[in-house]
MARRO-259605 format. One record per residue: residue in three letters; residue number from 1; x, y, z of N, C-alpha, C, O, CB in turn. Coordinates in pm, 1 decimal. Atoms other than C-alpha are relative to their C-alpha. Glycine has a CB too. Layout:
<nodes>
{ALA NUM {X Y Z} {X Y Z} {X Y Z} {X Y Z} {X Y Z}}
...
</nodes>
This chain:
<nodes>
{UNK 1 {-100.0 -70.1 78.6} {7293.0 9231.7 10801.5} {14.4 141.3 55.3} {-85.0 203.7 92.5} {-38.2 2.2 -151.1}}
{UNK 2 {-28.6 -133.4 -50.6} {7456.9 9556.5 10912.9} {-37.3 106.1 -102.5} {-50.9 77.3 -221.4} {147.3 12.3 37.4}}
{UNK 3 {34.1 -110.3 88.2} {7369.3 9894.5 10769.1} {110.0 104.4 8.6} {163.9 129.2 116.5} {-137.9 61.1 36.8}}
{UNK 4 {-107.1 -98.6 6.4} {7620.2 10158.7 10658.9} {-52.4 124.0 -70.2} {-114.9 114.1 -175.8} {124.9 -56.8 -73.3}}
{UNK 5 {39.1 -125.6 61.3} {7553.6 10524.4 10585.3} {126.0 79.5 -31.6} {210.6 101.1 55.3} {-95.7 80.6 92.7}}
{UNK 6 {-114.3 -80.8 43.2} {7805.4 10727.9 10385.7} {-55.2 131.9 -49.2} {-145.9 134.3 -132.4} {84.6 -72.1 -111.8}}
{UNK 7 {49.8 -133.1 35.8} {7753.3 11101.4 10350.6} {99.7 73.8 -89.6} {218.8 42.6 -93.2} {-27.9 82.6 126.9}}
{UNK 8 {-81.2 -89.0 84.8} {7881.5 11362.0 10104.8} {75.7 -74.9 -109.4} {191.6 -44.9 -138.1} {99.0 76.7 85.6}}
{UNK 9 {-58.0 73.1 112.4} {7949.0 11117.8 9823.5} {-32.9 77.7 -126.9} {-148.2 116.3 -146.4} {-54.2 -148.1 -7.4}}
{UNK 10 {26.3 -74.7 123.4} {7987.9 11294.1 9486.3} {-110.2 -66.6 -83.6} {-120.0 -189.2 -88.9} {129.0 12.2 -83.1}}
{UNK 11 {112.4 49.1 80.8} {7683.8 11260.3 9257.7} {44.4 -98.7 -107.1} {-25.0 -196.6 -134.3} {-72.1 116.6 -65.4}}
{UNK 12 {-50.4 87.7 105.8} {7893.6 11099.2 8984.3} {23.3 -142.1 52.8} {-7.1 -239.3 -16.4} {130.5 56.8 -59.0}}
{UNK 13 {-25.2 131.4 -59.5} {7994.4 10813.4 9215.1} {-131.2 -69.3 34.2} {-145.8 -189.3 10.9} {87.5 13.4 125.8}}
{UNK 14 {130.9 57.6 -32.4} {7636.8 10760.9 9336.9} {-66.6 -52.0 -125.9} {-120.5 -162.7 -126.8} {-90.5 104.1 69.2}}
{UNK 15 {58.7 41.0 127.9} {7514.9 10747.5 8976.1} {66.9 -127.7 -51.2} {-0.4 -221.1 -95.0} {13.3 113.2 -104.6}}
{UNK 16 {-75.8 115.8 46.4} {7788.8 10501.4 8884.5} {-36.0 -125.5 79.8} {-52.7 -232.8 21.9} {150.2 27.5 10.3}}
{UNK 17 {36.8 114.0 -83.8} {7704.2 10274.5 9178.8} {-140.5 -50.0 -30.7} {-164.9 -170.6 -34.2} {10.2 37.5 146.9}}
{UNK 18 {138.0 39.8 31.8} {7334.2 10277.6 9094.1} {-6.3 -72.8 -133.9} {-77.8 -172.1 -147.3} {-92.4 123.3 -2.7}}
{UNK 19 {-3.3 64.6 131.5} {7405.2 10188.8 8730.3} {60.1 -139.3 11.6} {8.1 -235.4 -45.1} {80.3 84.9 -100.9}}
{UNK 20 {-65.7 129.5 -18.0} {7640.0 9910.3 8833.3} {-93.1 -98.9 69.6} {-101.8 -215.3 30.5} {129.9 16.4 80.8}}
{UNK 21 {94.2 86.7 -71.7} {7384.0 9771.4 9076.9} {-111.1 -46.0 -93.6} {-149.0 -163.1 -91.9} {-59.9 73.4 122.3}}
{UNK 22 {108.3 33.8 92.3} {7112.3 9782.4 8809.7} {45.0 -106.0 -100.5} {-32.7 -194.8 -135.6} {-48.7 125.6 -73.9}}
{UNK 23 {-52.4 100.1 93.5} {7334.2 9584.9 8569.3} {3.7 -138.4 62.8} {-3.7 -239.2 -7.5} {139.7 39.3 -47.0}}
{UNK 24 {-4.5 127.8 -71.7} {7353.9 9313.7 8834.8} {-136.1 -38.1 56.9} {-147.8 -135.7 130.9} {102.6 6.4 112.4}}
{UNK 25 {133.9 30.3 -46.9} {6980.5 9323.0 8903.6} {-17.7 22.0 149.2} {-95.7 -48.2 213.5} {-34.2 -140.6 -33.8}}
{UNK 26 {6.2 -28.2 -142.9} {7028.1 9469.9 9251.1} {-22.1 148.6 22.3} {-11.5 229.3 -70.1} {128.5 -46.7 70.9}}
{UNK 27 {7.0 -141.8 -34.8} {6968.8 9794.3 9429.5} {140.9 43.0 42.3} {225.4 -41.3 72.3} {-106.3 26.9 115.0}}
{UNK 28 {-131.9 -49.9 -39.7} {7265.8 10015.7 9513.7} {32.2 -39.2 143.9} {149.2 -53.1 179.7} {6.6 152.7 -15.8}}
{UNK 29 {-22.2 36.1 -139.6} {7219.3 9922.8 9878.2} {53.7 -142.3 13.6} {118.2 -175.0 113.2} {-129.4 14.6 78.9}}
{UNK 30 {-41.4 140.1 -8.7} {7288.6 9556.7 9802.3} {123.6 -28.8 -84.3} {159.7 -145.0 -103.6} {-113.6 -90.6 -43.5}}
{UNK 31 {-112.2 17.4 90.3} {7588.7 9613.5 9578.0} {125.5 -46.6 73.6} {168.6 14.4 171.5} {27.9 129.5 -73.4}}
{UNK 32 {-127.9 48.6 -52.6} {7897.9 9411.5 9655.6} {82.5 -47.7 -117.7} {32.1 -118.9 -204.5} {-19.8 -114.9 105.6}}
{UNK 33 {-88.2 43.8 108.6} {8193.0 9358.1 9425.8} {97.3 -103.5 54.7} {156.5 -85.7 161.1} {76.9 120.7 -62.9}}
{UNK 34 {-95.9 102.0 -39.2} {8400.9 9046.1 9445.6} {134.0 28.0 -64.7} {141.6 104.5 -160.8} {-50.0 -139.8 -38.2}}
{UNK 35 {-133.9 -21.3 56.9} {8774.7 9034.8 9375.1} {8.1 -38.5 -147.0} {77.3 27.8 -224.2} {102.8 -79.0 78.1}}
{UNK 36 {-4.8 42.0 140.2} {8717.5 8847.6 9047.6} {-61.0 106.7 -89.8} {-12.0 131.3 -200.0} {-73.5 -134.0 -19.1}}
{UNK 37 {64.6 -106.8 75.3} {8485.2 9124.3 8929.6} {97.1 116.0 -20.2} {103.4 173.4 -128.9} {-127.4 48.1 72.2}}
{UNK 38 {-97.3 -108.9 8.5} {8753.7 9383.2 9003.0} {104.7 -30.5 -107.5} {133.0 54.5 -191.9} {68.3 22.6 136.9}}
{UNK 39 {-106.4 32.6 94.2} {9022.6 9199.4 8803.8} {-51.3 -9.6 -142.3} {20.8 24.3 -236.1} {66.3 -129.7 39.2}}
{UNK 40 {59.5 4.7 133.5} {8789.6 9139.8 8510.4} {-12.1 140.5 -56.4} {23.5 165.5 -171.6} {-138.1 -68.6 3.6}}
{UNK 41 {14.4 -139.0 46.0} {8712.9 9510.8 8489.7} {135.8 65.9 -20.6} {153.3 143.5 -114.6} {-82.6 81.5 100.6}}
{UNK 42 {-134.5 -56.7 14.7} {9078.8 9603.4 8540.7} {63.9 -46.3 -131.1} {125.5 33.0 -202.3} {89.2 -40.0 119.9}}
{UNK 43 {-54.6 51.9 126.2} {9182.3 9377.3 8252.3} {-65.6 65.4 -121.1} {1.8 98.7 -218.5} {-18.1 -151.5 -7.3}}
{UNK 44 {71.3 -63.9 111.2} {8914.2 9524.8 8026.4} {47.4 144.3 -18.0} {69.8 189.2 -130.4} {-153.0 -3.6 24.2}}
{UNK 45 {-47.7 -138.4 7.6} {9024.3 9879.0 8110.7} {141.7 5.5 -55.0} {174.1 92.2 -136.2} {-5.4 66.7 138.3}}
{UNK 46 {-138.4 3.7 46.7} {9387.7 9789.0 8052.8} {4.7 -25.8 -150.0} {82.9 37.8 -220.7} {79.9 -107.9 75.3}}
{UNK 47 {-3.0 29.6 143.6} {9313.1 9641.5 7709.1} {-53.4 117.7 -81.0} {-3.2 145.3 -190.0} {-81.8 -126.5 -30.6}}
{UNK 48 {51.3 -117.8 71.4} {9106.6 9947.2 7608.9} {104.4 110.1 -5.1} {119.4 176.7 -107.5} {-127.9 52.4 66.7}}
{UNK 49 {-98.4 -108.7 -2.5} {9381.3 10185.5 7715.2} {117.5 -31.3 -91.9} {178.5 60.4 -146.7} {50.2 24.4 143.4}}
{UNK 50 {-107.1 36.6 93.5} {9638.7 9990.0 7512.0} {-38.0 38.2 -142.1} {47.0 83.0 -219.0} {30.3 -150.8 8.0}}
{UNK 51 {45.0 -31.5 135.0} {9429.5 10042.6 7199.5} {4.9 149.6 -27.0} {21.3 191.3 -141.6} {-141.0 -52.1 -21.9}}
{UNK 52 {4.2 -144.4 17.7} {9416.4 10416.8 7258.0} {139.2 61.1 -9.1} {155.7 173.4 -56.7} {-76.3 63.6 113.5}}
{UNK 53 {-136.9 -53.0 6.7} {9790.2 10457.8 7287.1} {48.3 -4.2 -143.4} {1.9 -84.8 -224.1} {96.1 -80.0 92.0}}
{UNK 54 {-55.6 0.3 133.7} {9987.6 10541.0 6979.7} {151.4 3.2 9.4} {208.8 39.0 112.3} {-52.8 118.9 -82.3}}
{UNK 55 {-145.3 1.8 8.2} {10345.2 10505.4 6874.5} {47.1 142.0 -27.9} {28.1 193.3 -138.1} {50.1 -99.1 -110.3}}
{UNK 56 {-40.4 -139.9 17.5} {10493.7 10850.8 6927.9} {106.4 14.2 -108.1} {107.9 113.8 -180.5} {52.1 57.2 131.8}}
{UNK 57 {-103.2 -7.6 104.0} {10791.3 10775.5 6704.1} {-65.7 -4.6 -137.7} {-25.0 67.3 -228.9} {103.1 -115.8 15.2}}
{UNK 58 {71.3 8.6 127.4} {10552.8 10677.6 6424.4} {-70.8 130.0 -33.3} {-69.5 174.0 -148.2} {-100.4 -114.0 3.3}}
{UNK 59 {67.1 -128.5 21.3} {10353.3 10997.7 6469.5} {99.4 108.4 -39.7} {70.2 190.7 -126.4} {-75.5 42.1 126.1}}
{UNK 60 {-102.1 -99.0 34.6} {10670.9 11205.7 6457.4} {46.4 -19.2 -143.8} {66.1 78.3 -216.4} {119.7 -9.6 96.2}}
{UNK 61 {-40.1 26.8 139.1} {10775.2 11033.8 6133.0} {-105.2 50.7 -97.4} {-72.4 112.6 -198.7} {23.4 -150.7 -21.9}}
{UNK 62 {108.0 -46.9 86.5} {10433.0 11104.6 5980.5} {0.6 151.7 -11.2} {-12.5 206.4 -120.7} {-135.2 -48.0 52.5}}
{UNK 63 {0.2 -146.8 1.6} {10448.7 11471.2 6080.9} {119.8 53.6 -76.8} {109.1 152.9 -148.8} {0.4 55.6 143.2}}
{UNK 64 {-120.7 -45.6 68.7} {10803.6 11503.9 5951.2} {-16.2 -20.0 -151.2} {26.1 64.6 -230.1} {125.5 -76.1 52.3}}
{UNK 65 {18.6 29.7 142.2} {10707.5 11342.1 5618.0} {-100.1 95.8 -65.1} {-92.3 121.4 -185.3} {-46.9 -144.5 -18.0}}
{UNK 66 {99.5 -91.8 53.8} {10413.5 11582.8 5578.3} {59.1 136.8 -31.9} {0.5 212.4 -109.4} {-114.4 15.2 97.6}}
{UNK 67 {-60.1 -131.7 23.7} {10646.6 11884.0 5580.5} {58.1 11.9 -136.2} {112.3 116.7 -171.3} {105.8 28.6 100.7}}
</nodes>
């Protein structure tokens, strides 16, 4: 297996990779993401972001009614 060295990676990214590897029972050096893993996470993120959005028209009505 080949070896790859990447320098000057932000600490936040290194931490994130190590956590992700640990969740999969691997070291960060052995971490590989498959396409299915990417789409699963993308779908989860998309569904979470939908829940956080709000109806701006509804908020405007509420604010107007409070006056």
